MARTI-950838 format. One record per residue (C-alpha): x, y, z; chain. Coordinates in Angstrom, 1 decimal, padded with zeros to 4 digits. Layout:
N
<<X, Y, Z>, "A">,
...
end
This chain:
130
<<-013.1, 030.9, -021.6>, "A">,
<<-012.9, 028.3, -018.9>, "A">,
<<-011.1, 025.0, -019.0>, "A">,
<<-012.6, 021.7, -018.1>, "A">,
<<-010.8, 018.8, -016.5>, "A">,
<<-012.2, 015.7, -018.1>, "A">,
<<-011.1, 012.4, -016.7>, "A">,
<<-011.9, 008.7, -017.2>, "A">,
<<-012.8, 007.5, -013.8>, "A">,
<<-012.1, 003.8, -014.6>, "A">,
<<-008.9, 004.5, -016.6>, "A">,
<<-006.6, 002.6, -014.2>, "A">,
<<-008.9, -000.4, -014.1>, "A">,
<<-009.3, -000.4, -017.8>, "A">,
<<-005.6, -000.2, -018.5>, "A">,
<<-004.9, -003.0, -016.1>, "A">,
<<-007.5, -005.1, -017.9>, "A">,
<<-006.0, -004.4, -021.3>, "A">,
<<-002.5, -005.2, -020.1>, "A">,
<<-003.8, -008.5, -018.5>, "A">,
<<-005.5, -009.4, -021.8>, "A">,
<<-002.3, -008.6, -023.8>, "A">,
<<-000.4, -010.9, -021.4>, "A">,
<<-002.9, -013.7, -021.6>, "A">,
<<-003.6, -013.6, -025.3>, "A">,
<<-000.2, -012.4, -026.6>, "A">,
<<-002.2, -010.2, -029.0>, "A">,
<<000.0, -007.6, -030.7>, "A">,
<<003.2, -009.1, -029.2>, "A">,
<<006.3, -007.7, -030.9>, "A">,
<<009.2, -009.5, -029.3>, "A">,
<<010.0, -013.1, -028.3>, "A">,
<<011.9, -013.9, -025.1>, "A">,
<<013.6, -017.3, -024.9>, "A">,
<<014.4, -018.8, -021.6>, "A">,
<<017.6, -020.8, -020.8>, "A">,
<<015.6, -024.0, -021.3>, "A">,
<<014.4, -022.8, -024.7>, "A">,
<<010.8, -021.9, -023.8>, "A">,
<<009.5, -019.1, -025.9>, "A">,
<<007.5, -016.2, -024.4>, "A">,
<<005.9, -013.7, -026.8>, "A">,
<<005.8, -010.2, -025.2>, "A">,
<<005.4, -006.5, -025.8>, "A">,
<<008.4, -004.2, -026.0>, "A">,
<<006.6, -001.3, -024.4>, "A">,
<<005.7, -003.4, -021.3>, "A">,
<<009.3, -004.7, -021.1>, "A">,
<<010.8, -001.2, -021.5>, "A">,
<<008.4, 000.3, -018.9>, "A">,
<<009.4, -002.3, -016.3>, "A">,
<<013.0, -003.0, -017.0>, "A">,
<<015.8, -000.5, -017.3>, "A">,
<<018.1, -003.0, -018.9>, "A">,
<<015.6, -004.1, -021.6>, "A">,
<<014.7, -000.4, -022.2>, "A">,
<<018.4, 000.3, -022.9>, "A">,
<<018.7, -002.8, -025.1>, "A">,
<<015.6, -002.0, -027.2>, "A">,
<<016.6, 001.7, -027.4>, "A">,
<<020.1, 001.2, -028.7>, "A">,
<<021.0, -002.2, -030.1>, "A">,
<<018.0, -003.9, -031.7>, "A">,
<<016.9, -002.7, -035.1>, "A">,
<<014.7, -005.5, -036.2>, "A">,
<<010.9, -005.0, -035.9>, "A">,
<<010.3, -008.3, -034.1>, "A">,
<<013.4, -009.3, -032.2>, "A">,
<<014.0, -012.6, -030.4>, "A">,
<<016.1, -012.4, -027.2>, "A">,
<<017.7, -015.4, -025.6>, "A">,
<<018.0, -014.8, -021.9>, "A">,
<<020.9, -017.0, -020.8>, "A">,
<<020.6, -018.2, -017.2>, "A">,
<<017.0, -017.4, -016.8>, "A">,
<<014.8, -020.5, -016.7>, "A">,
<<011.2, -020.6, -017.8>, "A">,
<<009.7, -020.5, -014.4>, "A">,
<<011.6, -017.4, -013.5>, "A">,
<<011.0, -015.7, -016.8>, "A">,
<<007.3, -016.5, -016.5>, "A">,
<<007.2, -014.9, -013.0>, "A">,
<<009.2, -011.9, -014.2>, "A">,
<<006.7, -011.4, -017.1>, "A">,
<<003.8, -011.8, -014.7>, "A">,
<<005.3, -009.1, -012.5>, "A">,
<<005.9, -006.8, -015.4>, "A">,
<<002.4, -007.1, -016.8>, "A">,
<<000.4, -007.3, -013.6>, "A">,
<<002.6, -005.7, -011.0>, "A">,
<<002.7, -008.9, -008.9>, "A">,
<<003.9, -012.5, -009.3>, "A">,
<<003.5, -015.8, -007.5>, "A">,
<<006.9, -017.2, -006.7>, "A">,
<<007.6, -020.2, -004.6>, "A">,
<<010.0, -020.0, -001.7>, "A">,
<<012.4, -022.3, -003.5>, "A">,
<<012.4, -020.0, -006.6>, "A">,
<<012.4, -016.7, -004.8>, "A">,
<<016.2, -016.3, -004.7>, "A">,
<<016.6, -017.0, -008.4>, "A">,
<<013.7, -014.7, -009.2>, "A">,
<<015.3, -011.8, -007.3>, "A">,
<<018.7, -012.4, -008.8>, "A">,
<<017.3, -012.5, -012.4>, "A">,
<<015.1, -009.4, -011.6>, "A">,
<<018.2, -007.6, -010.4>, "A">,
<<020.1, -008.6, -013.5>, "A">,
<<017.3, -007.2, -015.7>, "A">,
<<016.9, -004.1, -013.5>, "A">,
<<013.2, -004.7, -013.0>, "A">,
<<011.6, -001.7, -011.5>, "A">,
<<010.1, -002.1, -008.1>, "A">,
<<012.5, -004.9, -007.3>, "A">,
<<015.6, -002.7, -006.9>, "A">,
<<017.3, -004.7, -004.1>, "A">,
<<021.1, -004.2, -003.7>, "A">,
<<021.5, -007.8, -002.6>, "A">,
<<018.7, -010.3, -003.3>, "A">,
<<019.8, -012.3, -000.2>, "A">,
<<018.9, -009.2, 002.0>, "A">,
<<015.3, -009.8, 001.1>, "A">,
<<015.4, -013.4, 002.2>, "A">,
<<017.3, -012.7, 005.4>, "A">,
<<015.2, -009.8, 006.6>, "A">,
<<011.8, -011.3, 005.5>, "A">,
<<011.4, -008.0, 003.6>, "A">,
<<008.3, -008.2, 001.4>, "A">,
<<009.7, -008.0, -002.1>, "A">,
<<006.6, -009.0, -004.0>, "A">,
end
């Protein structure tokens, strides 16, 4: 008997669309992130774990409640909003004045795809980080 390779040709586009809708509607969110200025951001643990080594480690070992709330000290709402945008959509719009804080916070959270040893290197060399 032969085997068939069955593939969904628009799988990647569909997945991006679903993740975008989850981000926009907060549907099925199972964690709340709170910025340093006390803005709440509903999110999804699986997205956070997929994009952040630090959050993956935190959810895997220390949090036992089904819907945790995490206060992210030192991360202001604009940076947290940009980080979430990056995690959900693979890109984020960050102003030049906020870029350094964004990169520092991304480094602290170990955001995948933004693994820069020194966030200032990105600014000094005009390396495209985003």
